[in-house]
Residue, then its C-alpha position, 0 to 999 in steps of 0.5 A: m508505493k506501500k499500498l501497491i507493494l502489499l497488493l502485488i505481494c498479496a496477489l503473488y503468493v498463494t497457498t495451493a502449491a499444486r496450481a498450474q505454472i503459467s506465464f502471461y502478459g496483461e494490461w490493467c485498464r479502467k473499467g469505465s474509460g478503458k484507460l491503461d492503468s499499468k502493465v504486468w508480466h508474470t512467470p513462475e519465478y518473476m513478476r514485473g509491473e509498469s505504471e506511469h504518473n506525471g510522465e515518470k515511469t515506475i517499474m517493479i520486478f519481483d524475484m519470487k525465488e530470491k524473495k526480493a523486489y526491485v523498484l526502478n525509476e526509469a528517468r532517474k536510472t535508480c533502483m531500490v532493492m527490498e529483501e525478504i519480501d515474503k516477510l514484508s509488513t507495514n512496520k518493516l516497510v516504514g521502519y516504525d512499529w506503528e501497526v500493532s495488529c492487522s486482520s482481514s476477511r473475505e466474503f464470497l458475494g456470488m458469481e459474476e461475469i467480467d468481460g465474458k469470464e465467469c468470476a467469483h466475486y469477493y469483498v475483502k475487508s481489513e482492519s489495523i490497530y495502531k500504536g496509541g489506540g487508533k484504528d483504520g479500516a478499508g475494504y475492496h471488491e475483487w473478481i477471481y477467474s479460476p483458469m488464471k489461478a497459478s502458483n504465482y498468481n491468485g487469479c484476480i482479473a478485476h478489483d477496485n483497490t485503487a486510489y481513484s475516487m471515480d472509475r475505481t475498478i480496473v480490469l485485466r485485459r489483452v492477456k497473452i499467455g505464454p513465455q515472457p522475455a527474460h530481460l524484462f525481469q533483470v535490472p538494466e545496466g547503469y542503474q544506481t542501486t540502493v538496498m532498503p536498510a533495516g530501518g525502512l523508509l524512515e532510515m532512508m529519509t533521515g539517515k538514522s537508525r530504527e531505534e533513533n527514529t522510533q524515539k523521535v517519532d514517539e516523542t513527537r507523538d507524545a508531545i502532540q497528544k499532550s498538546n491535544e489534551q491541553i486544548k481539550e481542557q481549555l475548550k471545556g472552559v470555552n464551552d462551559k454554559s454555566k459561565s458568563d459570556e465574558e468568562r467564556m471569551k476570556a477562556l477563549l483568548e487565553m487558549l488562543g494566546g497559549q497557542k500563539k506562544k507555542 
């Protein structure tokens, strides 16, 4: 869910205030198979997205004026509210400061035609540095159609920033520009509403404060690092070519015996 939320927010908020105020409905479809991936509705004030997985529909409503997002589960009749979505980050969503820094870049690759529309093709690359020194990088392609650019949308009509290994690229099709029904951007009656706490998803899962969860995660991370360092030291004895086969076998048995005790 985190990836979908950040992607949608990236698409929603653009820097050029003078862009057109348009409303539209569209369907994201797999480029190869044509299979429906999700449905979207946009207005200058709201955005709604619907997707279905294993027969369970998830609905996301963004209120750009109030800077709130509503994640609805239709089958369970539940609604999770996220506030200050303009300040949303990985750390805020998770409830733990594990991402130290995040950078991104865009490279223009030229003009390409998507479903008969002349689009600007970009390669978007991002890199994150995590607490403890770990790094993670990712990249994806997106195609921007200038006539679709608006104050609430960046004009993307195709991208491959999806979780699928095959048929990754999805294309926005069956677009209908015009006013959208107001009720689509309201939480229906009868839904059980929960506001995401300051401690993010971790606080929702554990019921503990951000400070308590941070301490627990840090302690667990330190214990894992210490265990890994011990294993590395033990492996030196196992892989030491200057030792006899018997000595190396003894070192291996000692290492395995130590792991069993843990």
